C-alpha angles and dihedrals in degrees: 000000000000135000109234135190115205110195121195133192105233100196108113121355103270100088092044092047089056090047091059088074100029099053096057090046092051091047088058092051107042134052095230130017127185122186126213123193123185132186135043121342111290124248089214124077107235118220092205134064121261114218097186122034110185135184089223124163103299126170121235117222116234127213101242103061105287150056115303099230092183092057092039094055092040090061092039105105106182092188091055091047092052091047092050091047093051095045098048106103098219091152090066092067128079090217137014115204114192132197099193093301115150105198096060093037093056093039087057091047090050093052096034091242117152114256118195115208114215103176150109090251090063089059094046089057093057112111088227095057118097117270132190119261090246112061122223108200093179093050091047091049092051090050092050098045103033092086108003119201136195094216131022136216113172142194123209142154090270137011097267095160141018093264096045123100133186118265126291102246105197119238093246089061096043090055094052124109102216122214137166116250091167103251127112120232115222127195113169104145094179092065125073124235096254093052093049094047091048095048097043095047090046089051096049134352093191102048112092113231127193107198121193109201130190088201096059126081099184137034119262139177125222106178106283093356118088114192119201134178115252110274125163097220095042093047093049090050092049091048092052093050097043132112089215146341130244110190147135121285093258119129116245100047095047090045092052091046091052091047090053090050093244120153108249140204122180136203109198115219114253117256091009108124095190092056092047088053090048091052089053090051093047091048088059088056091050099259113144123231137196123196094223143335098269119134094261091062099045093086088064090051091048091050089051091051091052102036109014119129134195118258117230114233136170112224108164120191100260103141093112091052091050091052092047089052092048094048093045094050096041103039115017116027099036088224117154106253126239107268124201119233115250 
């Protein structure tokens, strides 16, 4: 049985949410599993041990709808990244599985060790996946080279290509019994608390909003807007009881909202190519999008509140089968894996 390193990008909560299901399944299938997480401290409590904690090349969320490039580059220590990359013993593993994590990916590239990408980003890079009308060569290049892989297994909102699978919906969400308590769950980590409270109250003083903010450390009430710190259990509960979800155009939260049959509206993060591609894919499904929360877009949000409908999707629980396929192709049969077009 093989020794495996599973490396996870820790920025945001999506990659770690997916790992909550993937790690136990890998532990059942391999003799030894080590986990690596890179990036800022996670908002989610992890029920498994982390062997390697790296600084990595994480992005820092801003407060006005996008990535804070100043803070991102301030915390970017290239010397530390090179040191982590050189010290990581990737050659001691039979297989490195990578969820958009740069330290292990570039350590594998440096030592010419195979690195298997198991991520949403792998699916976004497929030429068959939806793209925005306006191309972004720089954004696409960053996505392709941030954590390069030698083989690709992807997750997306639909099966756009042979190597693309439907989303990993974590067990905690699959076991929920959704209902509608009338409030709307909001997760827009690139906006600060004051901006969200101002915009949401301006939009509607009767709609109940439950906002989960990365910038808040304690719960607060602002009329009909309740602001809460990010917490996995509290967010999942709010999601299950919501009338709808207003969130960024990431992957895991929109996928879980769709799975729970919640009406959904997304605000893609500025200067984030992956989220712009996700918004294009969601638009094909019928999910509305606004570029930001400025006045000119609030009519779209109001129309969604009044007339929005849930979008039916079919997301079967196939994570175990995907992992079996990956392990078989990469370790046992010697078969060349399915690679996504780029």
